[in-house]
N, C-alpha and C positions, 0 to 999 in steps of 0.2 A: 362537314360530313352529315349525312342524314341517316336517321334510323327510323324504321317503320315498326310501330307497335300494333299488334293485331288485337282487336276486341270483337266480341260477337256481332255488334251492330255496325262497326265501321273500322276503317283503317285510318290511323292518325299519323301524320308525318310531323315529327318534331325536329326542329333545328337544334343541333348540338354545337356549341362553340368550344373550340379548344382554347387553352389558356393563352396561347400566343395570338389568338384572334378575338379575344374578349373585347367587347365594346366598352366605352366609358360607362361609368355608372349612370343610372337614370338621374337627370338633374332634379334638384328640389322643386323647381318650377313646374315640372311635369309629373312628379310623384303623385300628387293628389289627383290630378286628372286621370292618370293611368289606373290608380287604385280605385277611384270611383267607377271608372269604366269597367274594370274587372268585376267589381261588386255588382254593378247593374246588370252586366251580361249574365253573371251567375244566377242572380235573382230572377231574371226574366226567362231563363231557359227552363224547359220542361224537366230536364235531367242534367246531372253534372257532366255526362258525356256530351250532351248537346252544347253546353257552355264551353267545354274544352274544345270541341270542334270549331266553334265560332272564334274563340281566342287564337287557336292554331291557324285558322284561315287568315285572321287579321295579321298575325306574325308573318305568315308566308306572303301576304299581300305587300307588307312593308318591305320584306326582303326583295320581292320582285321589283318594287318601285326603286329601290336602291341599286339593284343590279341592272335594271333595264331588261331583264329576261322574264317576259310575261308568257304565261300559258293561258289556255281557255278558262281554266278554273279561276285564275287570278283576275282575268277580265270580267268574268261573271260576278265574282265577289266584290270587285270594285264598284259595280253598279248597285249593289245592295248593302255596301258597307255603311256602318253607323256614321253619323255626321262627325263624331269625335275622331274617328280614324281618318276620314276624308280631310278634316281640318288639319290634323297632324301631318298628313302626306303633303298638304299644300303649304304648310308654314314652318315645320320643324327642320332643323339642320340634319344632314345625313348622320352625324354622330348621335344626335338625340334620337332619330328614328331607329338607328341600330339598337340603342339601349331600350327603346320601347318594344321593339320586336323581341328582344331577348326576354324582357319582363313578361310579355304576353305568352311566349312559348313556355316559359317557366311556370306560369300560372296554369296553362293547359296541361302540362305534365303533372303538376300537383293534383289537379282535378281528376285526371285519369287514374291516379293511384287510390282515390277514395272509393 
């Protein structure tokens, strides 16, 4: 299920997972990579909203990759996605990608509440 959060400068779509569809936890081998990516994205962004939008776009891109349901925004974001995300798309298992997507969406949601 999707929920849309309205903010003055943007509309952010955050994926919400129900307990029955929760992915496996982020594997230890990816925890540092994902944590470093979230930190770097947050540091590089002009605002926390900008960082949240990038992380949410990344989460949505991973979801599109897993489902095979791409829209124009997904295709555009794929072209400019950070190499970390591209590498994960190319190498991580579907279960691991699902966990990464959940982690990124969660980080985006936290940033939007700041």
